[in-house]
C-alpha positions as CSV (number, residue, x, y, z in Angstrom):
1,M,30.7,110.9,-106.6
2,K,30.4,108.1,-108.9
3,R,32.5,110.1,-111.4
4,Y,35.0,110.6,-109.0
5,I,35.2,106.9,-107.8
6,S,35.7,106.5,-111.4
7,W,38.2,108.5,-112.0
8,T,40.4,107.4,-109.2
9,K,40.0,103.8,-110.4
10,T,40.9,104.9,-113.9
11,T,44.1,106.7,-112.3
12,L,45.0,103.7,-110.4
13,A,44.7,101.4,-113.3
14,L,47.0,103.8,-115.3
15,L,49.7,103.5,-112.5
16,V,49.4,100.1,-112.1
17,A,49.6,99.2,-115.7
18,I,52.7,101.5,-116.5
19,I,54.7,100.0,-113.4
20,V,54.1,96.6,-114.1
21,S,54.5,96.8,-118.2
22,L,57.8,98.1,-117.5
23,P,59.5,94.8,-116.2
24,A,56.7,92.8,-118.0
25,G,57.6,94.6,-121.7
26,W,61.3,94.3,-121.2
27,I,60.8,90.6,-120.6
28,I,58.8,89.8,-123.4
29,A,60.8,91.7,-125.7
30,M,64.2,89.6,-124.9
31,L,61.8,86.4,-125.0
32,L,60.9,87.6,-128.4
33,T,64.6,88.2,-129.4
34,P,65.1,84.6,-131.0
35,V,61.7,85.6,-133.3
36,L,63.3,88.8,-134.3
37,W,66.4,87.3,-135.2
38,R,64.3,85.2,-137.7
39,L,62.2,87.9,-138.9
40,E,65.3,90.0,-140.0
41,P,66.0,88.5,-143.5
42,V,62.3,88.4,-144.4
43,L,61.5,91.4,-143.5
44,K,64.9,93.1,-144.4
45,M,65.4,95.4,-141.2
46,E,67.1,95.3,-138.1
47,L,64.7,94.1,-135.2
48,A,67.5,92.6,-132.8
49,G,71.1,93.0,-132.2
50,H,73.6,91.5,-130.5
51,S,72.2,91.9,-126.8
52,G,68.6,92.1,-127.5
53,P,65.7,93.5,-129.5
54,A,66.1,97.0,-130.8
55,D,65.4,100.1,-129.0
56,W,62.6,101.2,-131.0
57,L,61.0,97.5,-130.7
58,L,61.2,97.8,-126.7
59,W,59.2,101.0,-127.0
60,V,56.7,99.5,-129.2
61,I,56.4,96.4,-127.2
62,W,56.4,98.2,-123.8
63,V,53.3,100.7,-125.3
64,I,51.4,97.7,-126.6
65,V,51.9,95.7,-123.1
66,A,50.6,98.6,-121.0
67,A,47.6,99.3,-123.0
68,V,46.2,95.7,-122.8
69,L,47.0,95.8,-119.1
70,F,45.6,99.1,-118.5
71,F,42.4,98.1,-120.4
72,V,42.5,94.9,-118.5
73,L,43.0,96.4,-115.1
74,R,40.3,99.0,-116.1
75,L,37.3,95.8,-116.9
76,V,38.5,94.3,-113.7
77,F,38.2,97.5,-111.6
78,S,34.4,98.5,-113.1
79,S,33.2,95.1,-112.3
80,T,33.9,95.5,-108.7
81,E,32.0,98.8,-108.4
82,P,29.1,98.6,-105.7
83,K,25.6,98.0,-107.0
84,R,22.8,100.6,-105.9
């Protein structure tokens, strides 16, 4: 029974992390655009265009936000398990 509860909480954490990280990752990437413009000459690669970050950078930021959010949610869900 404990495995089933753990599996459902992990699945729930994954679903919430994916759904919440989509808009959160996009907002964070847009807020980072001025920083990316300043980093372009230093790194000598295109990080941001006229309307925001490069597509690959949006994906990288989304994956990072989703992973961090998943692990945080998993910790929160595991700390709320009933003690026997």
